[in-house]
C-alpha positions as CSV (number, residue, x, y, z in Angstrom):
1,M,120.7,169.2,118.5
2,P,122.8,172.1,119.7
3,D,126.6,171.4,120.9
4,G,125.5,172.8,124.2
5,L,122.3,170.5,124.7
6,H,124.4,167.7,123.4
7,R,127.0,168.1,125.9
8,A,124.8,168.8,129.2
9,L,123.1,165.5,128.6
10,L,126.1,163.8,127.7
11,T,127.3,164.8,131.5
12,L,124.5,163.9,132.9
13,F,124.5,160.5,130.8
14,K,127.6,160.1,132.4
15,R,127.0,160.2,136.2
16,L,123.8,157.7,135.9
17,P,125.2,154.0,137.3
18,V,126.5,152.1,134.4
19,P,123.9,149.4,134.4
20,L,121.1,152.4,134.0
21,R,123.0,153.5,130.8
22,R,123.5,150.6,129.7
23,V,119.8,150.4,129.7
24,L,119.7,153.2,128.1
25,V,121.8,152.5,125.7
26,R,119.9,149.1,124.6
27,L,116.7,150.9,124.4
28,G,118.1,153.3,121.9
29,S,119.4,150.7,120.1
30,P,118.1,148.7,117.0
31,W,117.3,145.0,117.5
32,Y,119.0,142.5,115.6
33,T,119.3,138.9,115.4
34,V,122.3,137.3,115.3
35,G,123.1,133.5,113.1
36,A,126.0,131.9,112.5
37,I,126.1,130.1,109.3
38,C,129.0,128.0,107.4
39,L,130.3,128.0,103.8
40,I,131.6,124.2,104.2
41,E,134.6,123.2,102.0
42,R,135.7,120.0,101.2
43,A,139.8,119.0,100.4
44,D,138.1,118.7,96.8
45,G,136.8,122.2,96.3
46,R,133.4,121.5,96.6
47,I,130.6,123.0,99.0
48,L,128.0,122.3,101.3
49,L,124.6,123.6,100.3
50,V,121.4,123.2,101.6
51,R,117.7,123.4,100.6
52,Q,115.3,124.9,103.4
53,V,111.6,122.8,103.1
54,Y,110.6,126.9,103.2
55,R,112.8,128.4,100.3
56,A,113.1,127.6,96.9
57,R,116.8,128.5,96.4
58,W,120.3,126.7,97.9
59,G,121.3,128.3,100.8
60,V,124.5,127.6,103.0
61,P,123.7,125.4,106.5
62,G,123.5,127.6,110.1
63,G,120.9,129.3,112.2
64,L,119.8,131.8,114.9
65,L,122.2,132.0,118.5
66,A,120.6,131.3,121.2
67,R,120.9,133.8,124.3
68,R,124.5,134.0,125.3
69,E,125.5,131.6,123.1
70,D,128.8,131.5,121.7
71,A,128.8,132.2,117.7
72,A,130.8,129.3,116.7
73,A,129.2,126.6,119.4
74,A,126.3,128.0,117.2
75,A,127.7,127.1,114.1
76,R,128.8,123.8,115.0
77,R,125.5,122.9,116.8
78,E,123.5,123.9,113.9
79,I,125.4,122.4,111.2
80,L,125.2,119.0,113.4
81,E,121.7,119.6,113.5
82,E,120.4,120.4,110.1
83,V,123.4,118.2,108.1
84,G,124.6,115.2,111.0
85,L,128.2,116.7,110.4
86,H,130.6,117.4,112.7
87,I,132.9,119.9,110.9
88,E,136.2,122.2,112.2
89,L,135.5,125.9,112.0
90,R,138.5,127.9,110.3
91,G,139.4,131.4,111.0
92,E,137.7,134.5,112.1
93,P,133.5,134.7,110.4
94,A,133.0,137.1,108.9
95,P,129.7,139.3,109.0
96,V,127.4,140.5,107.4
97,V,124.9,143.0,108.5
98,E,121.2,143.7,106.7
99,P,119.8,146.7,108.1
100,K,116.3,146.3,106.7
101,T,115.9,143.1,108.7
102,H,117.6,143.5,111.0
103,R,120.1,141.2,110.7
104,L,124.0,139.8,111.8
105,D,125.3,136.6,110.3
106,L,128.0,135.0,111.0
107,V,129.3,133.9,107.9
108,F,132.6,130.9,109.0
109,R,134.6,128.7,107.2
110,A,134.7,125.2,108.2
111,R,136.1,121.7,106.3
112,P,134.4,118.2,107.8
113,V,136.1,116.8,110.4
114,D,136.1,113.5,108.9
115,E,136.4,113.5,105.1
116,H,135.1,110.3,104.3
117,A,131.9,111.5,106.9
118,A,131.2,114.2,104.3
119,D,129.5,112.2,101.9
120,L,127.2,111.6,104.9
121,A,125.9,114.8,104.8
122,R,122.8,114.6,104.8
123,P,119.0,116.1,106.0
124,T,119.0,115.6,109.7
125,S,116.4,118.9,110.6
126,P,112.4,119.0,109.5
127,E,113.6,122.3,107.7
128,I,115.9,120.6,105.4
129,S,114.5,118.9,102.6
130,E,118.5,118.2,100.6
131,V,121.9,118.5,100.7
132,G,124.2,118.7,98.1
133,W,128.1,119.2,97.5
134,F,128.5,121.5,94.4
135,S,131.8,123.0,92.6
136,P,132.5,126.5,93.2
137,D,131.7,126.9,89.2
138,A,128.5,125.0,89.2
139,L,126.2,126.2,91.8
140,P,122.7,126.2,91.6
141,E,120.5,129.5,92.1
142,L,121.6,130.9,96.0
143,Q,119.3,132.7,98.4
144,V,120.0,136.3,98.4
145,E,121.9,135.6,102.0
146,T,124.0,133.1,100.4
147,V,125.5,135.1,97.9
148,Q,126.0,138.0,100.2
149,A,127.5,135.6,102.6
150,L,130.0,134.5,99.6
151,M,130.7,137.7,99.1
152,A,132.0,138.8,102.7
153,L,134.2,135.4,102.4
154,A,135.8,136.9,99.5
155,R,136.4,140.8,101.3
156,S,137.5,138.9,104.4
157,S,139.6,136.5,102.7
158,S,141.2,139.5,100.8
159,P,144.9,140.0,101.1
160,T,144.3,144.0,102.1
161,T,141.9,145.7,104.0
162,S,140.3,148.3,103.3
163,T,143.0,150.8,104.8
164,G,145.4,149.1,102.4
165,L,146.6,147.6,105.3
166,T,148.0,143.9,104.8
167,P,146.5,141.7,107.9
168,S,149.5,139.5,109.3
169,S,148.9,136.0,110.3
170,D,152.1,136.5,112.4
171,R,150.9,139.1,115.0
172,R,152.5,139.4,118.3
């Protein structure tokens, strides 16, 4: 598009009411499903994996956000619904964007609120057939999405960001 036409369209866009601008942006933007999934770690380092009835490989528990639902609330809700476990989220989620399937997963680190209750994690949803705690060095075959989630968490907990800056936990 020529620069002059582009600027004219942007000037016209600027004059539109904000609600109409938002509608136009949404119409021209890709639609994504948004999920909240959790890597749940026990104190002994084992992680919780689930096998879904409709998938062959193991994955992390979680699911889609409801409309206008907070991602952290969705993560806690999904874990309780799927494995009957109350969790505490740790830190900010790592995003995984999958453009081909129009999927955005927010990957949370979590731990059981009650370590003794963690052993009682069990399928509490019809979509989960098995639940297991696995050592990170002895994982079963994982779903592609779970591998992507683990890689995103590894990148997000790296001591440096892509800019080379060290993230500070003591921000003022």
